[in-house]
C-alpha positions as CSV (number, residue, x, y, z in Angstrom):
1,M,-3.4,-58.4,-17.7
2,T,-2.1,-59.5,-21.7
3,V,0.7,-62.0,-22.8
4,S,3.5,-61.3,-25.8
5,L,5.9,-63.7,-27.3
6,H,8.4,-61.8,-25.5
7,T,7.4,-62.8,-22.1
8,F,6.9,-66.5,-23.6
9,V,10.3,-66.7,-25.0
10,D,12.0,-65.4,-21.1
11,L,9.6,-67.6,-19.8
12,Y,11.4,-70.6,-21.7
13,S,15.2,-69.8,-21.5
14,K,14.7,-69.5,-17.7
15,A,13.5,-72.3,-17.8
16,L,16.1,-74.6,-19.7
17,T,18.5,-72.7,-18.3
18,T,18.0,-74.1,-15.0
19,L,17.4,-77.6,-16.7
20,D,20.2,-77.8,-17.9
21,N,22.2,-76.4,-14.9
22,I,20.0,-79.1,-13.0
23,L,21.5,-82.0,-15.4
24,T,25.3,-80.9,-15.3
25,K,25.4,-81.4,-11.5
26,G,23.3,-84.2,-11.6
27,A,26.4,-85.7,-14.1
28,A,28.5,-84.7,-11.7
29,F,27.2,-86.3,-8.8
30,A,26.8,-89.6,-11.1
31,A,30.6,-88.9,-12.5
32,S,31.5,-88.5,-8.7
33,K,30.0,-92.3,-7.8
34,G,31.7,-93.7,-10.6
35,V,28.7,-94.5,-12.4
36,S,28.9,-94.6,-16.5
37,E,27.3,-92.8,-18.7
38,A,25.6,-95.2,-20.1
39,D,24.0,-96.6,-16.9
40,M,22.8,-93.0,-16.6
41,L,21.0,-93.4,-19.9
42,N,19.2,-96.4,-18.7
43,W,17.7,-95.2,-15.7
44,R,14.7,-94.1,-15.2
45,L,12.4,-91.2,-12.9
46,V,9.5,-93.5,-13.4
47,A,9.6,-97.7,-12.8
48,T,8.2,-98.9,-16.2
């Protein structure tokens, strides 16, 4: 099976669109809970 550059770009584009939607929904959820954008910038997915 050959993979062309067009295939890679199409998959990458779909992944970025999905990520945009997830981040938009997350920001809307945080805003509905009264969390500021400054607080969101300090959030971590993994404890350090």
